[in-house]
C-alpha positions as a Markdown table, in Angstrom:
| # | Residue | x | y | z |
|---|---|---|---|---|
| 1 | Met | 62.5 | -127.1 | -2.9 |
| 2 | Ala | 62.0 | -123.6 | -1.6 |
| 3 | Phe | 63.4 | -122.2 | 1.6 |
| 4 | Thr | 61.9 | -119.3 | 3.4 |
| 5 | Val | 63.8 | -116.8 | 5.4 |
| 6 | Ile | 61.6 | -115.4 | 8.2 |
| 7 | Trp | 62.5 | -112.2 | 10.0 |
| 8 | Tyr | 61.0 | -111.7 | 13.5 |
| 9 | Gly | 60.7 | -108.5 | 15.5 |
| 10 | Arg | 59.3 | -108.1 | 19.0 |
| 11 | Gln | 55.7 | -108.0 | 17.7 |
| 12 | Gly | 56.1 | -111.1 | 15.4 |
| 13 | Ile | 56.9 | -111.7 | 11.8 |
| 14 | Ile | 58.3 | -108.6 | 10.0 |
| 15 | Asp | 59.2 | -110.1 | 6.6 |
| 16 | Lys | 59.5 | -113.3 | 4.6 |
| 17 | Val | 61.9 | -114.0 | 1.6 |
| 18 | Ile | 61.9 | -117.1 | -0.5 |
| 19 | Phe | 65.0 | -118.7 | -1.9 |
| 20 | Asp | 65.6 | -121.8 | -4.1 |
| 21 | Ala | 68.6 | -123.1 | -2.2 |
| 22 | Glu | 69.2 | -123.7 | 1.5 |
| 23 | Lys | 72.8 | -122.4 | 1.4 |
| 24 | Val | 71.7 | -119.1 | -0.3 |
| 25 | Ala | 68.9 | -118.6 | 2.2 |
| 26 | Lys | 71.2 | -119.3 | 5.2 |
| 27 | Asp | 74.0 | -117.0 | 3.8 |
| 28 | His | 71.4 | -114.3 | 3.2 |
| 29 | Ala | 70.1 | -114.6 | 6.8 |
| 30 | Ile | 73.6 | -114.5 | 8.3 |
| 31 | Ser | 74.9 | -111.6 | 6.2 |
| 32 | Met | 71.8 | -109.4 | 6.7 |
| 33 | Phe | 71.1 | -110.1 | 10.4 |
| 34 | Gln | 73.2 | -107.3 | 11.9 |
| 35 | Thr | 72.0 | -104.7 | 9.4 |
| 36 | Arg | 68.3 | -105.6 | 9.8 |
| 37 | Arg | 68.8 | -105.8 | 13.5 |
| 38 | Gly | 69.9 | -102.2 | 13.7 |
| 39 | Asp | 67.6 | -100.8 | 11.0 |
| 40 | Glu | 64.4 | -102.7 | 11.7 |
| 41 | Gly | 64.7 | -104.1 | 15.2 |
| 42 | Ile | 65.0 | -107.7 | 14.1 |
| 43 | Ile | 65.5 | -110.1 | 17.0 |
| 44 | Cys | 65.5 | -113.5 | 15.3 |
| 45 | Val | 65.8 | -115.1 | 11.9 |
| 46 | Glu | 64.8 | -118.6 | 10.7 |
| 47 | Val | 65.3 | -120.6 | 7.5 |
| 48 | Arg | 62.5 | -123.1 | 6.9 |
| 49 | Lys | 61.8 | -125.8 | 4.3 |
| 50 | Asp | 58.5 | -126.0 | 2.5 |
| 51 | Asn | 57.2 | -128.4 | 5.0 |
| 52 | Gly | 57.9 | -126.0 | 7.9 |
| 53 | Thr | 61.0 | -127.7 | 9.3 |
| 54 | Val | 63.5 | -125.1 | 10.7 |
| 55 | Val | 66.9 | -125.8 | 9.1 |
| 56 | Phe | 68.6 | -122.7 | 10.6 |
| 57 | Ser | 67.9 | -120.1 | 13.2 |
| 58 | His | 69.8 | -117.2 | 14.8 |
| 59 | Ala | 68.8 | -114.8 | 17.6 |
| 60 | Glu | 70.6 | -112.2 | 19.7 |
| 61 | Asn | 69.5 | -110.3 | 22.8 |
């Protein structure tokens, strides 16, 4: 099963990255959030299963 990390900015989706494992996708989202927030204006990140179910999300104001 594939897991998609979706990066959101104020105008909507900025980027999507696909991973084979949920833990790897979640770890990537957590570790990269602060960097991408500062560099690209990311405001939210989600990890979704193939069927669209959100398994992890993180946002900061």
